[in-house]
MARTISE-489977 format. One record per residue (C-alpha): z, x, y; residue in one letter. Coordinates in pm, 1 decimal, decimal comma, padded with zeros to 6 digits. Example, Ala and Ser with C-alpha at 12.3 -4.5 7.8 and 13.67 -1.06 7.14 Angstrom:
BEGIN
<r><c3>00780,0</c3><c1>01230,0</c1><c2>-00450,0</c2><res>A</res></r>
<r><c3>00714,0</c3><c1>01367,0</c1><c2>-00106,0</c2><res>S</res></r>
***
This chain:
BEGIN
<r><c3>-11933,9</c3><c1>05491,2</c1><c2>08129,6</c2><res>X</res></r>
<r><c3>-11558,9</c3><c1>05545,2</c1><c2>08126,0</c2><res>X</res></r>
<r><c3>-11556,5</c3><c1>05671,6</c1><c2>07768,0</c2><res>X</res></r>
<r><c3>-11806,8</c3><c1>05945,4</c1><c2>07868,0</c2><res>X</res></r>
<r><c3>-11568,8</c3><c1>06056,4</c1><c2>08136,8</c2><res>X</res></r>
<r><c3>-11277,8</c3><c1>06067,3</c1><c2>07886,8</c2><res>X</res></r>
<r><c3>-11489,0</c3><c1>06266,8</c1><c2>07637,5</c2><res>X</res></r>
<r><c3>-11591,4</c3><c1>06523,9</c1><c2>07904,2</c2><res>X</res></r>
<r><c3>-11230,0</c3><c1>06587,2</c1><c2>08015,8</c2><res>X</res></r>
<r><c3>-11112,8</c3><c1>06600,4</c1><c2>07647,2</c2><res>X</res></r>
<r><c3>-11382,9</c3><c1>06856,4</c1><c2>07571,7</c2><res>X</res></r>
<r><c3>-11288,5</c3><c1>07064,3</c1><c2>07876,3</c2><res>X</res></r>
<r><c3>-10931,2</c3><c1>07062,8</c1><c2>07755,9</c2><res>X</res></r>
<r><c3>-11030,5</c3><c1>07155,9</c1><c2>07398,8</c2><res>X</res></r>
<r><c3>-11290,9</c3><c1>07430,4</c1><c2>07414,7</c2><res>X</res></r>
<r><c3>-11519,2</c3><c1>07433,0</c1><c2>07110,5</c2><res>X</res></r>
<r><c3>-11467,6</c3><c1>07068,6</c1><c2>07023,8</c2><res>X</res></r>
<r><c3>-11769,5</c3><c1>06838,6</c1><c2>07068,6</c2><res>X</res></r>
<r><c3>-11727,3</c3><c1>06464,9</c1><c2>07066,1</c2><res>X</res></r>
<r><c3>-12027,5</c3><c1>06259,0</c1><c2>06937,2</c2><res>X</res></r>
<r><c3>-12008,5</c3><c1>05890,8</c1><c2>07035,4</c2><res>X</res></r>
<r><c3>-12177,1</c3><c1>05574,9</c1><c2>06904,8</c2><res>X</res></r>
<r><c3>-12169,8</c3><c1>05274,9</c1><c2>07134,6</c2><res>X</res></r>
<r><c3>-12221,5</c3><c1>04927,4</c1><c2>07007,9</c2><res>X</res></r>
<r><c3>-12066,3</c3><c1>04585,4</c1><c2>06955,3</c2><res>X</res></r>
<r><c3>-11718,7</c3><c1>04623,5</c1><c2>06805,9</c2><res>X</res></r>
<r><c3>-11804,4</c3><c1>04393,8</c1><c2>06522,5</c2><res>X</res></r>
<r><c3>-12120,8</c3><c1>04597,4</c1><c2>06432,0</c2><res>X</res></r>
<r><c3>-11922,6</c3><c1>04933,1</c1><c2>06449,3</c2><res>X</res></r>
<r><c3>-11648,6</c3><c1>04789,3</c1><c2>06232,9</c2><res>X</res></r>
<r><c3>-11906,0</c3><c1>04684,2</c1><c2>05968,1</c2><res>X</res></r>
<r><c3>-12066,3</c3><c1>05028,0</c1><c2>05981,6</c2><res>X</res></r>
<r><c3>-11729,5</c3><c1>05204,0</c1><c2>05930,6</c2><res>X</res></r>
<r><c3>-11649,0</c3><c1>04969,6</c1><c2>05643,1</c2><res>X</res></r>
<r><c3>-11989,0</c3><c1>05044,3</c1><c2>05486,5</c2><res>X</res></r>
<r><c3>-11901,0</c3><c1>05411,9</c1><c2>05488,8</c2><res>X</res></r>
<r><c3>-12059,6</c3><c1>05544,8</c1><c2>05815,7</c2><res>X</res></r>
<r><c3>-11898,3</c3><c1>05882,5</c1><c2>05898,1</c2><res>X</res></r>
<r><c3>-11651,9</c3><c1>05860,4</c1><c2>06185,3</c2><res>X</res></r>
<r><c3>-11325,7</c3><c1>06020,7</c1><c2>06297,9</c2><res>X</res></r>
<r><c3>-11201,0</c3><c1>05768,0</c1><c2>06556,6</c2><res>X</res></r>
<r><c3>-11268,0</c3><c1>05393,0</c1><c2>06619,3</c2><res>X</res></r>
<r><c3>-11197,7</c3><c1>05238,6</c1><c2>06957,9</c2><res>X</res></r>
<r><c3>-11250,1</c3><c1>04868,3</c1><c2>06956,2</c2><res>X</res></r>
<r><c3>-11284,7</c3><c1>04604,5</c1><c2>07231,1</c2><res>X</res></r>
<r><c3>-11126,2</c3><c1>04347,2</c1><c2>06997,8</c2><res>X</res></r>
<r><c3>-10808,0</c3><c1>04365,7</c1><c2>06792,5</c2><res>X</res></r>
<r><c3>-10976,7</c3><c1>04147,7</c1><c2>06519,5</c2><res>X</res></r>
<r><c3>-11246,9</c3><c1>04408,3</c1><c2>06454,3</c2><res>X</res></r>
<r><c3>-10983,2</c3><c1>04680,8</c1><c2>06420,9</c2><res>X</res></r>
<r><c3>-10798,1</c3><c1>04458,4</c1><c2>06178,1</c2><res>X</res></r>
<r><c3>-11108,4</c3><c1>04446,1</c1><c2>05966,3</c2><res>X</res></r>
<r><c3>-11120,7</c3><c1>04819,7</c1><c2>05942,0</c2><res>X</res></r>
<r><c3>-10748,4</c3><c1>04840,9</c1><c2>05863,6</c2><res>X</res></r>
<r><c3>-10780,7</c3><c1>04572,8</c1><c2>05593,4</c2><res>X</res></r>
<r><c3>-11064,4</c3><c1>04769,7</c1><c2>05426,3</c2><res>X</res></r>
<r><c3>-10846,2</c3><c1>05083,9</c1><c2>05429,2</c2><res>X</res></r>
<r><c3>-11054,2</c3><c1>05258,5</c1><c2>05700,6</c2><res>X</res></r>
<r><c3>-10736,3</c3><c1>05321,9</c1><c2>05912,4</c2><res>X</res></r>
<r><c3>-10369,1</c3><c1>05273,9</c1><c2>05851,1</c2><res>X</res></r>
<r><c3>-10251,8</c3><c1>05186,0</c1><c2>06199,1</c2><res>X</res></r>
<r><c3>-10392,8</c3><c1>05143,2</c1><c2>06550,6</c2><res>X</res></r>
<r><c3>-10253,7</c3><c1>05166,2</c1><c2>06909,9</c2><res>X</res></r>
<r><c3>-10369,6</c3><c1>04942,5</c1><c2>07200,0</c2><res>X</res></r>
<r><c3>-10481,3</c3><c1>05191,0</c1><c2>07464,1</c2><res>X</res></r>
<r><c3>-10590,2</c3><c1>04948,6</c1><c2>07745,6</c2><res>X</res></r>
<r><c3>-10592,1</c3><c1>04591,3</c1><c2>07856,4</c2><res>X</res></r>
<r><c3>-10889,0</c3><c1>04425,8</c1><c2>08030,4</c2><res>X</res></r>
<r><c3>-10865,3</c3><c1>04110,6</c1><c2>08236,9</c2><res>X</res></r>
<r><c3>-11140,3</c3><c1>03870,2</c1><c2>08352,1</c2><res>X</res></r>
<r><c3>-11303,4</c3><c1>03830,7</c1><c2>08693,4</c2><res>X</res></r>
<r><c3>-11573,1</c3><c1>03605,3</c1><c2>08840,2</c2><res>X</res></r>
<r><c3>-11891,8</c3><c1>03789,6</c1><c2>08933,0</c2><res>X</res></r>
<r><c3>-12113,0</c3><c1>03629,2</c1><c2>09200,7</c2><res>X</res></r>
<r><c3>-12422,7</c3><c1>03751,9</c1><c2>09384,9</c2><res>X</res></r>
<r><c3>-12328,6</c3><c1>03951,7</c1><c2>09697,6</c2><res>X</res></r>
<r><c3>-12454,3</c3><c1>03656,8</c1><c2>09918,7</c2><res>X</res></r>
<r><c3>-12226,4</c3><c1>03410,7</c1><c2>09719,4</c2><res>X</res></r>
<r><c3>-12444,8</c3><c1>03123,5</c1><c2>09848,9</c2><res>X</res></r>
<r><c3>-12252,4</c3><c1>02870,4</c1><c2>09628,6</c2><res>X</res></r>
<r><c3>-11932,8</c3><c1>02969,7</c1><c2>09811,5</c2><res>X</res></r>
<r><c3>-11734,3</c3><c1>03031,3</c1><c2>09494,9</c2><res>X</res></r>
<r><c3>-11371,4</c3><c1>03112,2</c1><c2>09568,8</c2><res>X</res></r>
<r><c3>-11203,8</c3><c1>03048,3</c1><c2>09229,2</c2><res>X</res></r>
<r><c3>-11218,8</c3><c1>02915,2</c1><c2>08877,5</c2><res>X</res></r>
<r><c3>-11214,1</c3><c1>02548,2</c1><c2>08983,5</c2><res>X</res></r>
<r><c3>-11546,6</c3><c1>02596,2</c1><c2>09159,9</c2><res>X</res></r>
<r><c3>-11713,8</c3><c1>02692,1</c1><c2>08835,1</c2><res>X</res></r>
<r><c3>-11663,7</c3><c1>02327,5</c1><c2>08709,3</c2><res>X</res></r>
<r><c3>-11889,0</c3><c1>02187,0</c1><c2>08984,3</c2><res>X</res></r>
<r><c3>-12212,6</c3><c1>02042,2</c1><c2>08844,3</c2><res>X</res></r>
<r><c3>-12404,6</c3><c1>02214,4</c1><c2>09127,1</c2><res>X</res></r>
<r><c3>-12288,4</c3><c1>02562,3</c1><c2>09015,9</c2><res>X</res></r>
<r><c3>-12512,6</c3><c1>02756,7</c1><c2>08777,1</c2><res>X</res></r>
<r><c3>-12284,4</c3><c1>02957,8</c1><c2>08552,6</c2><res>X</res></r>
<r><c3>-12365,9</c3><c1>03234,7</c1><c2>08299,0</c2><res>X</res></r>
<r><c3>-12131,4</c3><c1>03323,7</c1><c2>08016,3</c2><res>X</res></r>
<r><c3>-12143,4</c3><c1>03547,7</c1><c2>07707,4</c2><res>X</res></r>
<r><c3>-12242,0</c3><c1>03400,8</c1><c2>07369,4</c2><res>X</res></r>
<r><c3>-11948,6</c3><c1>03272,6</c1><c2>07165,4</c2><res>X</res></r>
<r><c3>-11931,2</c3><c1>03567,6</c1><c2>06922,4</c2><res>X</res></r>
<r><c3>-11902,8</c3><c1>03824,5</c1><c2>07203,2</c2><res>X</res></r>
<r><c3>-11540,2</c3><c1>03911,9</c1><c2>07291,9</c2><res>X</res></r>
<r><c3>-11583,6</c3><c1>03830,3</c1><c2>07657,8</c2><res>X</res></r>
<r><c3>-11666,0</c3><c1>03472,8</c1><c2>07567,5</c2><res>X</res></r>
<r><c3>-11330,9</c3><c1>03410,6</c1><c2>07395,7</c2><res>X</res></r>
<r><c3>-11141,1</c3><c1>03564,3</c1><c2>07687,4</c2><res>X</res></r>
<r><c3>-11339,4</c3><c1>03359,0</c1><c2>07940,8</c2><res>X</res></r>
<r><c3>-11266,4</c3><c1>03042,4</c1><c2>07734,7</c2><res>X</res></r>
<r><c3>-10892,6</c3><c1>03119,9</c1><c2>07753,8</c2><res>X</res></r>
<r><c3>-10920,9</c3><c1>03140,5</c1><c2>08135,3</c2><res>X</res></r>
<r><c3>-11087,6</c3><c1>02792,4</c1><c2>08150,9</c2><res>X</res></r>
<r><c3>-10821,4</c3><c1>02656,1</c1><c2>07921,7</c2><res>X</res></r>
<r><c3>-10536,0</c3><c1>02810,3</c1><c2>08130,8</c2><res>X</res></r>
<r><c3>-10692,8</c3><c1>02672,2</c1><c2>08444,6</c2><res>X</res></r>
<r><c3>-10760,7</c3><c1>02332,4</c1><c2>08280,5</c2><res>X</res></r>
<r><c3>-11124,8</c3><c1>02350,5</c1><c2>08378,8</c2><res>X</res></r>
<r><c3>-11431,4</c3><c1>02234,5</c1><c2>08190,3</c2><res>X</res></r>
<r><c3>-11748,5</c3><c1>02428,9</c1><c2>08246,0</c2><res>X</res></r>
<r><c3>-12111,1</c3><c1>02372,1</c1><c2>08151,0</c2><res>X</res></r>
<r><c3>-12285,3</c3><c1>02712,7</c1><c2>08151,6</c2><res>X</res></r>
<r><c3>-12661,3</c3><c1>02708,8</c1><c2>08206,1</c2><res>X</res></r>
<r><c3>-12711,2</c3><c1>03020,9</c1><c2>08000,6</c2><res>X</res></r>
<r><c3>-12522,8</c3><c1>03206,8</c1><c2>07727,8</c2><res>X</res></r>
<r><c3>-12604,0</c3><c1>03580,6</c1><c2>07725,7</c2><res>X</res></r>
<r><c3>-12604,9</c3><c1>03842,4</c1><c2>07440,9</c2><res>X</res></r>
<r><c3>-12372,0</c3><c1>04074,0</c1><c2>07636,7</c2><res>X</res></r>
<r><c3>-12198,8</c3><c1>04143,9</c1><c2>07959,0</c2><res>X</res></r>
<r><c3>-12495,7</c3><c1>04346,9</c1><c2>08094,5</c2><res>X</res></r>
<r><c3>-12734,4</c3><c1>04059,1</c1><c2>08073,1</c2><res>X</res></r>
<r><c3>-12472,0</c3><c1>03817,9</c1><c2>08208,9</c2><res>X</res></r>
<r><c3>-12440,0</c3><c1>04044,4</c1><c2>08517,9</c2><res>X</res></r>
<r><c3>-12815,4</c3><c1>04080,9</c1><c2>08544,6</c2><res>X</res></r>
<r><c3>-12845,2</c3><c1>03706,3</c1><c2>08581,4</c2><res>X</res></r>
<r><c3>-12578,9</c3><c1>03713,1</c1><c2>08858,3</c2><res>X</res></r>
<r><c3>-12731,8</c3><c1>04018,2</c1><c2>09047,8</c2><res>X</res></r>
<r><c3>-13074,8</c3><c1>03861,3</c1><c2>09049,0</c2><res>X</res></r>
<r><c3>-12944,7</c3><c1>03532,3</c1><c2>09188,6</c2><res>X</res></r>
<r><c3>-13065,4</c3><c1>03349,8</c1><c2>08874,7</c2><res>X</res></r>
<r><c3>-12712,9</c3><c1>03199,4</c1><c2>08844,5</c2><res>X</res></r>
<r><c3>-12437,0</c3><c1>03146,7</c1><c2>09104,3</c2><res>X</res></r>
<r><c3>-12163,4</c3><c1>03309,1</c1><c2>08889,6</c2><res>X</res></r>
<r><c3>-12068,5</c3><c1>03480,2</c1><c2>08564,0</c2><res>X</res></r>
<r><c3>-11729,4</c3><c1>03547,9</c1><c2>08403,4</c2><res>X</res></r>
<r><c3>-11686,6</c3><c1>03900,4</c1><c2>08277,9</c2><res>X</res></r>
<r><c3>-11421,8</c3><c1>04178,5</c1><c2>08266,4</c2><res>X</res></r>
<r><c3>-11285,8</c3><c1>04336,2</c1><c2>08587,8</c2><res>X</res></r>
<r><c3>-11420,9</c3><c1>04666,9</c1><c2>08458,9</c2><res>X</res></r>
<r><c3>-11777,5</c3><c1>04527,2</c1><c2>08444,6</c2><res>X</res></r>
<r><c3>-11760,8</c3><c1>04401,9</c1><c2>08804,2</c2><res>X</res></r>
<r><c3>-11644,3</c3><c1>04744,3</c1><c2>08915,3</c2><res>X</res></r>
<r><c3>-11914,1</c3><c1>04922,9</c1><c2>08711,5</c2><res>X</res></r>
<r><c3>-12179,0</c3><c1>04698,9</c1><c2>08861,8</c2><res>X</res></r>
<r><c3>-12106,6</c3><c1>04836,3</c1><c2>09206,0</c2><res>X</res></r>
<r><c3>-12265,8</c3><c1>04659,2</c1><c2>09500,3</c2><res>X</res></r>
<r><c3>-12505,5</c3><c1>04455,9</c1><c2>09279,7</c2><res>X</res></r>
<r><c3>-12232,9</c3><c1>04181,4</c1><c2>09240,1</c2><res>X</res></r>
<r><c3>-11917,6</c3><c1>04077,9</c1><c2>09418,8</c2><res>X</res></r>
<r><c3>-11593,7</c3><c1>04009,1</c1><c2>09232,8</c2><res>X</res></r>
<r><c3>-11383,4</c3><c1>03701,4</c1><c2>09288,8</c2><res>X</res></r>
<r><c3>-11032,4</c3><c1>03783,2</c1><c2>09139,7</c2><res>X</res></r>
<r><c3>-10877,0</c3><c1>03535,1</c1><c2>08904,3</c2><res>X</res></r>
<r><c3>-10499,4</c3><c1>03468,2</c1><c2>08966,1</c2><res>X</res></r>
<r><c3>-10267,2</c3><c1>03625,7</c1><c2>08702,4</c2><res>X</res></r>
<r><c3>-10118,3</c3><c1>03279,1</c1><c2>08629,2</c2><res>X</res></r>
<r><c3>-10456,1</c3><c1>03156,0</c1><c2>08474,3</c2><res>X</res></r>
<r><c3>-10614,9</c3><c1>03490,4</c1><c2>08383,3</c2><res>X</res></r>
<r><c3>-10661,5</c3><c1>03601,1</c1><c2>08020,7</c2><res>X</res></r>
<r><c3>-10668,3</c3><c1>03948,7</c1><c2>07883,7</c2><res>X</res></r>
<r><c3>-10790,4</c3><c1>04136,8</c1><c2>07573,9</c2><res>X</res></r>
<r><c3>-10636,6</c3><c1>04449,8</c1><c2>07429,6</c2><res>X</res></r>
<r><c3>-10844,3</c3><c1>04744,6</c1><c2>07309,8</c2><res>X</res></r>
<r><c3>-10703,5</c3><c1>04933,6</c1><c2>07002,6</c2><res>X</res></r>
<r><c3>-10790,1</c3><c1>05290,2</c1><c2>06895,3</c2><res>X</res></r>
<r><c3>-10732,9</c3><c1>05460,5</c1><c2>06563,3</c2><res>X</res></r>
<r><c3>-10794,1</c3><c1>05782,7</c1><c2>06379,5</c2><res>X</res></r>
<r><c3>-10978,4</c3><c1>05692,1</c1><c2>06058,6</c2><res>X</res></r>
<r><c3>-10853,8</c3><c1>05772,7</c1><c2>05715,9</c2><res>X</res></r>
<r><c3>-11185,1</c3><c1>05926,6</c1><c2>05612,9</c2><res>X</res></r>
<r><c3>-11211,9</c3><c1>06141,7</c1><c2>05922,5</c2><res>X</res></r>
<r><c3>-11400,9</c3><c1>06467,8</c1><c2>05857,4</c2><res>X</res></r>
<r><c3>-11196,7</c3><c1>06624,5</c1><c2>06137,9</c2><res>X</res></r>
<r><c3>-10845,7</c3><c1>06472,3</c1><c2>06109,1</c2><res>X</res></r>
<r><c3>-10686,4</c3><c1>06711,3</c1><c2>06361,8</c2><res>X</res></r>
<r><c3>-10958,1</c3><c1>06657,4</c1><c2>06616,1</c2><res>X</res></r>
<r><c3>-10932,5</c3><c1>06272,5</c1><c2>06554,1</c2><res>X</res></r>
<r><c3>-10551,5</c3><c1>06276,7</c1><c2>06619,4</c2><res>X</res></r>
<r><c3>-10590,8</c3><c1>06495,1</c1><c2>06923,5</c2><res>X</res></r>
<r><c3>-10847,7</c3><c1>06264,7</c1><c2>07072,0</c2><res>X</res></r>
<r><c3>-10642,8</c3><c1>05951,1</c1><c2>07021,5</c2><res>X</res></r>
<r><c3>-10341,5</c3><c1>06134,1</c1><c2>07175,2</c2><res>X</res></r>
<r><c3>-10551,1</c3><c1>06229,6</c1><c2>07476,1</c2><res>X</res></r>
<r><c3>-10672,9</c3><c1>05870,1</c1><c2>07533,2</c2><res>X</res></r>
<r><c3>-10299,7</c3><c1>05759,8</c1><c2>07531,1</c2><res>X</res></r>
<r><c3>-10182,0</c3><c1>06051,3</c1><c2>07748,9</c2><res>X</res></r>
<r><c3>-10122,2</c3><c1>06016,5</c1><c2>08128,7</c2><res>X</res></r>
<r><c3>-10455,0</c3><c1>06211,7</c1><c2>08196,9</c2><res>X</res></r>
<r><c3>-10654,5</c3><c1>05971,0</c1><c2>07976,4</c2><res>X</res></r>
<r><c3>-10480,0</c3><c1>05667,7</c1><c2>08112,8</c2><res>X</res></r>
<r><c3>-10560,8</c3><c1>05785,0</c1><c2>08471,0</c2><res>X</res></r>
<r><c3>-10935,8</c3><c1>05785,6</c1><c2>08391,3</c2><res>X</res></r>
<r><c3>-10900,5</c3><c1>05430,1</c1><c2>08241,0</c2><res>X</res></r>
<r><c3>-10705,7</c3><c1>05280,0</c1><c2>08533,4</c2><res>X</res></r>
<r><c3>-10958,1</c3><c1>05425,0</c1><c2>08777,3</c2><res>X</res></r>
<r><c3>-11228,8</c3><c1>05222,3</c1><c2>08589,4</c2><res>X</res></r>
<r><c3>-11024,0</c3><c1>04898,6</c1><c2>08644,2</c2><res>X</res></r>
<r><c3>-10852,4</c3><c1>04885,0</c1><c2>08304,9</c2><res>X</res></r>
<r><c3>-10483,8</c3><c1>04795,9</c1><c2>08297,2</c2><res>X</res></r>
<r><c3>-10203,2</c3><c1>04948,0</c1><c2>08091,3</c2><res>X</res></r>
<r><c3>-10163,9</c3><c1>04769,2</c1><c2>07757,4</c2><res>X</res></r>
***
């Protein structure tokens, strides 16, 4: 993914430095850090999970490094002729959303609230990947995920943009951790992610500036 691209370019710019990465739900990673799992840097897909780490003393401060907005994903054929958020309220439209505890669910809910639309999803998926799988296999007519997810899915789905006036976004914070075994490396990596070179990689993946 995008973070692997960031890591490769960071390692190339810092010979001799190797970055080991653990991917997982932000909530699970925050719990692991608070339980003492060794880590130098935490990048979270939700501000609330970063706050948990800061509250427990795992980090003193964090910086939002990107913003992600929502998009409607439909099968390439788009047989339900979905053109916007209002179409998702039609009783004939089969909609997939993320489960309530997953960050993409809260952001999608904000979109529906902004658009004053009530939806009845036919399935609530464990993560974005399974939501997109339901869309790409034509099991559902649409899903609501991040712009970056639609981009990463390539030709398996088609994206229907959501107008800025009703769209909702989530910010992703990053922090060097207080118990970092390599504090200099942690600070350098955070600085790289926030640098023009790091931001270029992120905007290419569909993220927006925070």
